[in-house]
Backbone as JSON, one array per atom type, in Angstrom:
{
  "sequence": "MKSLNVLKLLLLFFTLVSASSLSYGQYKGPGVTDKTYTVKEVLDNASRLDRSDALVKVQGFIVNQINADTYEFKDKTGAIKVEIDRKRLPNKPFDDKTELILIGEVDNDIFEPVEIEVKEVLFVDPDNKTVK",
  "N": [[0.82, -1.18, 0.0], [1.92, 1.21, 0.85], [3.96, 1.48, -1.04], [2.46, 1.88, -3.33], [1.36, 4.42, -2.9], [3.71, 5.93, -2.88], [4.51, 5.5, -5.49], [2.41, 6.78, -6.83], [2.87, 9.43, -5.99], [5.41, 9.88, -7.15], [4.73, 9.65, -9.85], [2.98, 11.84, -10.08], [4.8, 13.91, -9.52], [6.66, 13.67, -11.72], [4.89, 14.2, -13.79], [4.2, 16.88, -13.28], [6.72, 18.1, -13.54], [7.27, 17.54, -16.23], [5.17, 18.93, -17.48], [5.8, 21.56, -16.76], [8.18, 21.94, -18.13], [7.31, 21.89, -20.74], [6.07, 24.32, -21.07], [8.08, 26.04, -21.69], [8.74, 25.65, -24.3], [9.1, 27.33, -26.53], [11.46, 28.29, -27.56], [13.48, 29.27, -30.26], [16.0, 29.39, -31.44], [19.49, 30.56, -31.49], [19.63, 33.28, -30.28], [17.03, 33.88, -29.7], [15.67, 36.27, -30.65], [15.06, 37.33, -33.97], [16.14, 39.43, -35.21], [18.16, 41.22, -37.43], [21.0, 43.02, -36.99], [22.51, 46.13, -37.97], [25.91, 47.14, -38.55], [26.26, 49.74, -37.62], [24.11, 49.96, -35.79], [24.93, 48.09, -33.88], [27.33, 49.28, -32.97], [26.3, 51.73, -31.98], [24.72, 50.84, -29.88], [26.35, 49.37, -28.25], [27.2, 49.23, -25.52], [24.83, 48.56, -24.07], [24.14, 46.16, -25.35], [26.36, 44.59, -24.74], [26.2, 44.4, -21.93], [23.82, 42.97, -21.66], [24.42, 40.5, -22.65], [23.3, 39.5, -24.92], [22.8, 37.71, -27.96], [23.79, 38.84, -31.12], [22.93, 39.34, -34.55], [24.53, 39.85, -37.55], [24.81, 40.91, -40.95], [26.87, 40.71, -43.73], [30.16, 41.29, -44.97], [33.32, 39.72, -44.51], [36.2, 41.44, -44.71], [38.88, 41.65, -44.28], [41.67, 40.06, -42.76], [42.92, 40.52, -39.62], [44.52, 39.44, -37.55], [45.37, 36.17, -36.24], [42.79, 35.34, -35.25], [41.14, 37.52, -35.52], [39.12, 39.67, -37.42], [38.11, 42.05, -39.94], [34.9, 43.2, -40.37], [32.35, 44.18, -42.58], [29.41, 46.04, -43.39], [26.79, 47.78, -45.15], [26.64, 49.98, -43.5], [28.93, 50.39, -41.99], [32.04, 49.4, -40.35], [33.39, 46.78, -38.28], [35.34, 45.1, -35.78], [35.67, 41.59, -35.62], [35.84, 38.63, -33.72], [36.79, 35.41, -34.34], [37.04, 32.19, -33.39], [39.13, 29.52, -34.47], [37.82, 27.03, -34.48], [35.23, 27.74, -34.97], [35.14, 28.67, -37.51], [33.89, 28.18, -40.81], [34.04, 25.12, -42.76], [33.98, 25.39, -45.45], [35.56, 27.36, -47.9], [35.88, 30.98, -48.0], [35.72, 34.42, -49.16], [36.37, 38.0, -49.45], [34.17, 38.68, -50.92], [32.14, 37.04, -50.32], [29.04, 36.77, -48.98], [28.06, 36.83, -45.61], [26.48, 35.7, -42.58], [26.9, 36.57, -39.31], [26.76, 35.44, -36.01], [26.87, 36.42, -32.72], [28.33, 37.59, -29.56], [28.41, 40.91, -28.3], [31.29, 42.71, -27.48], [32.29, 45.15, -25.43], [34.72, 46.87, -24.33], [36.3, 49.29, -22.22], [38.79, 50.55, -23.01], [39.25, 49.45, -25.46], [38.43, 48.83, -28.93], [35.02, 48.3, -29.98], [33.89, 44.98, -30.45], [32.73, 41.95, -32.0], [32.24, 38.82, -30.62], [32.27, 36.0, -32.24], [29.99, 33.35, -32.51], [28.8, 31.74, -34.35], [29.01, 31.11, -37.84], [27.41, 31.75, -40.84], [26.62, 31.09, -44.24], [25.31, 33.14, -46.84], [23.07, 32.49, -49.34], [22.44, 33.21, -52.87], [19.66, 33.61, -52.99], [19.11, 34.83, -50.65], [18.89, 33.21, -48.42], [19.89, 31.55, -45.48], [22.7, 29.41, -45.22], [24.33, 26.81, -43.73]],
  "CA": [[0.0, 0.0, 0.0], [2.84, 2.35, 0.92], [4.66, 1.61, -2.32], [1.51, 2.43, -4.29], [1.31, 5.86, -2.64], [4.99, 6.49, -3.33], [4.45, 5.46, -6.95], [1.5, 7.86, -7.24], [3.58, 10.7, -5.78], [6.44, 9.99, -8.18], [4.04, 9.9, -11.11], [2.52, 13.23, -10.02], [6.0, 14.75, -9.62], [7.16, 13.66, -13.09], [3.9, 14.87, -14.63], [4.36, 18.31, -13.06], [8.0, 18.51, -14.13], [7.1, 17.49, -17.68], [4.28, 20.02, -17.88], [6.49, 22.84, -16.62], [9.18, 22.08, -19.19], [6.61, 22.14, -21.99], [5.71, 25.73, -21.17], [9.23, 26.77, -22.2], [9.05, 25.06, -25.6], [9.01, 28.3, -27.6], [12.79, 28.68, -27.99], [13.6, 29.04, -31.7], [17.32, 29.6, -32.0], [20.55, 31.04, -30.62], [19.37, 34.45, -29.48], [15.59, 34.02, -29.7], [15.26, 37.3, -31.58], [15.53, 37.08, -35.32], [16.54, 40.73, -35.74], [19.51, 41.38, -37.96], [21.52, 44.35, -36.68], [23.54, 46.71, -38.82], [27.11, 47.46, -37.79], [25.99, 51.01, -36.94], [23.26, 49.69, -34.62], [25.76, 47.42, -32.87], [28.22, 50.28, -32.39], [25.51, 52.71, -31.22], [24.11, 50.2, -28.7], [27.34, 48.39, -27.78], [27.21, 49.11, -24.06], [23.63, 47.83, -23.66], [24.22, 44.8, -25.88], [27.39, 43.89, -23.98], [25.67, 44.12, -20.59], [22.73, 41.99, -21.73], [24.95, 39.23, -23.17], [22.42, 39.04, -26.0], [23.42, 37.38, -29.23], [23.39, 39.7, -32.23], [23.14, 38.78, -35.88], [24.88, 40.87, -38.54], [24.97, 40.35, -42.3], [27.79, 41.5, -44.52], [31.34, 40.66, -45.55], [34.63, 39.81, -43.86], [37.0, 42.05, -45.77], [40.3, 41.67, -43.96], [42.1, 39.32, -41.58], [43.83, 41.37, -38.87], [45.48, 38.49, -36.98], [44.93, 34.78, -36.33], [41.36, 35.14, -35.03], [40.44, 38.8, -35.6], [38.82, 40.05, -38.79], [37.3, 43.25, -40.14], [33.61, 42.86, -40.95], [31.69, 45.38, -43.09], [28.13, 46.05, -44.08], [26.6, 49.07, -45.8], [26.63, 51.07, -42.51], [30.2, 50.59, -41.32], [32.94, 48.26, -40.13], [33.61, 46.41, -36.89], [36.2, 43.94, -35.61], [35.01, 40.37, -35.15], [36.77, 37.59, -33.28], [36.26, 34.1, -34.68], [37.94, 31.08, -33.09], [39.31, 28.6, -35.6], [36.81, 25.97, -34.45], [33.95, 28.3, -35.42], [35.22, 28.98, -38.94], [33.29, 27.11, -41.64], [34.96, 24.29, -43.55], [33.91, 25.91, -46.82], [36.33, 28.61, -48.02], [35.16, 32.21, -48.34], [36.59, 35.58, -49.35], [35.75, 39.28, -49.15], [32.96, 38.85, -51.73], [31.2, 36.05, -49.84], [28.17, 37.37, -47.96], [27.95, 35.97, -44.44], [25.75, 36.11, -41.38], [27.65, 36.25, -38.11], [25.98, 35.5, -34.78], [27.81, 36.44, -31.61], [28.14, 38.53, -28.45], [29.12, 42.18, -28.41], [32.29, 42.94, -26.44], [32.53, 46.58, -25.37], [35.65, 47.21, -23.26], [36.52, 50.73, -22.15], [39.95, 51.02, -23.75], [39.37, 48.65, -26.67], [37.31, 49.05, -29.84], [33.91, 47.34, -29.89], [34.01, 43.84, -31.36], [31.75, 40.87, -31.84], [32.83, 37.5, -30.44], [31.4, 35.21, -33.1], [29.65, 31.99, -32.08], [28.37, 30.95, -35.52], [29.17, 31.75, -39.16], [26.51, 31.18, -41.83], [26.72, 31.63, -45.59], [24.07, 33.61, -47.44], [23.03, 32.12, -50.75], [21.91, 34.3, -53.7], [18.24, 33.81, -52.71], [19.08, 35.43, -49.33], [18.58, 32.22, -47.4], [21.13, 31.17, -44.83], [23.2, 28.07, -45.41], [25.39, 26.57, -42.74]],
  "C": [[0.87, 1.26, 0.0], [3.55, 2.56, -0.41], [3.75, 2.16, -3.41], [1.39, 3.94, -4.13], [2.59, 6.56, -3.11], [5.01, 6.54, -4.85], [3.54, 6.56, -7.49], [2.17, 9.23, -7.09], [4.66, 10.92, -6.83], [5.83, 10.29, -9.53], [3.54, 11.34, -11.17], [3.7, 14.19, -10.19], [6.5, 14.82, -11.05], [6.19, 14.32, -14.06], [4.03, 16.39, -14.5], [5.64, 18.84, -13.69], [7.89, 18.53, -15.65], [6.24, 18.64, -18.18], [4.98, 21.36, -17.79], [7.54, 23.02, -17.71], [8.53, 22.33, -20.54], [6.27, 23.61, -22.16], [6.86, 26.57, -21.69], [9.63, 26.3, -23.59], [9.04, 26.04, -26.76], [10.38, 28.74, -28.12], [12.99, 28.31, -29.45], [14.98, 29.3, -32.25], [18.27, 30.28, -31.04], [20.19, 32.22, -29.73], [17.91, 34.81, -29.38], [15.13, 35.07, -30.71], [15.82, 37.0, -32.96], [15.98, 38.37, -36.0], [17.97, 40.68, -36.26], [19.92, 42.83, -37.73], [22.43, 44.83, -37.8], [24.76, 46.96, -37.93], [26.9, 48.76, -37.01], [25.14, 50.8, -35.7], [24.06, 49.0, -33.52], [26.67, 48.43, -32.19], [27.47, 51.29, -31.53], [24.96, 52.14, -29.93], [25.06, 49.21, -28.02], [27.3, 48.17, -26.27], [26.02, 48.27, -23.58], [23.7, 46.37, -24.12], [25.26, 43.97, -25.13], [26.86, 43.49, -22.6], [24.61, 43.02, -20.61], [23.2, 40.6, -22.15], [24.06, 38.64, -24.26], [23.25, 38.69, -27.23], [22.9, 38.33, -30.29], [23.71, 38.98, -33.53], [23.42, 39.94, -36.82], [25.11, 40.18, -39.88], [25.85, 41.28, -43.11], [28.98, 40.66, -44.97], [32.55, 40.79, -44.63], [35.59, 40.27, -44.94], [38.5, 42.01, -45.5], [40.57, 40.8, -42.74], [43.16, 40.15, -40.88], [44.91, 40.54, -38.19], [44.84, 37.11, -37.0], [43.42, 34.59, -36.17], [40.55, 36.44, -35.04], [40.33, 39.25, -37.05], [38.09, 41.39, -38.79], [36.05, 42.83, -40.91], [32.93, 44.16, -41.37], [30.29, 45.06, -43.6], [27.97, 47.44, -44.66], [26.66, 50.25, -44.83], [27.96, 51.3, -41.82], [30.99, 49.31, -41.17], [33.13, 48.03, -38.64], [34.58, 45.23, -36.86], [35.36, 42.78, -35.11], [36.1, 39.36, -34.79], [36.12, 36.25, -33.54], [37.32, 33.05, -34.37], [38.0, 30.14, -34.28], [38.23, 27.52, -35.65], [35.44, 26.45, -34.93], [33.96, 28.69, -36.9], [34.61, 27.84, -39.75], [34.36, 26.35, -42.41], [35.04, 24.79, -44.99], [34.69, 27.22, -46.91], [35.44, 29.8, -48.39], [36.16, 33.33, -48.52], [35.81, 36.86, -49.07], [34.5, 39.56, -49.98], [31.87, 37.85, -51.34], [30.35, 36.68, -48.73], [27.92, 36.35, -46.85], [26.97, 36.55, -43.43], [26.58, 35.64, -40.2], [26.72, 36.4, -36.91], [26.96, 35.44, -33.63], [27.44, 37.46, -30.55], [28.98, 39.77, -28.67], [30.06, 42.31, -27.22], [32.67, 44.41, -26.48], [33.4, 46.89, -24.16], [36.01, 48.69, -23.35], [37.65, 51.2, -23.05], [40.22, 50.24, -25.04], [38.22, 49.0, -27.62], [36.25, 47.96, -29.66], [34.18, 46.21, -30.88], [32.91, 42.84, -31.07], [32.52, 39.56, -31.71], [31.88, 36.5, -31.1], [31.24, 33.79, -32.57], [29.29, 31.1, -33.26], [28.55, 31.78, -36.79], [28.27, 31.0, -40.14], [26.75, 31.84, -43.18], [25.34, 32.1, -46.03], [24.1, 33.22, -48.91], [22.39, 33.26, -51.55], [20.42, 34.59, -53.46], [18.01, 34.4, -51.32], [18.58, 34.48, -48.24], [19.9, 31.8, -46.79], [21.44, 29.7, -45.08], [24.35, 27.88, -44.45], [26.68, 26.21, -43.4]]
}
């Protein structure tokens, strides 16, 4: 009889835990928001974006490699430094004419220029759809 009550309690507990986890099933990607920022927007809001640890998405071109993991990224509104670890670089080669989407965190240090620490690099195909 006691084991039946314990079994009922465990079943109730797992049901409640399962139901509570279902209520959070709306997550749809790295930073939840699907907004694509311009470089100008990132630079203008760098302090807020850095404090929030939000992921930002920018679309444009890597136009220059500064050192082993730092690059210059440009869109139609400006340029910003991006840091991409080797493990995050795509296997497919790209150049300064390859349009990319970068997803990462804004790093705004007082005595350093604003940069984006890239978590993911996506290719943009001619139909403006992202390709990993």
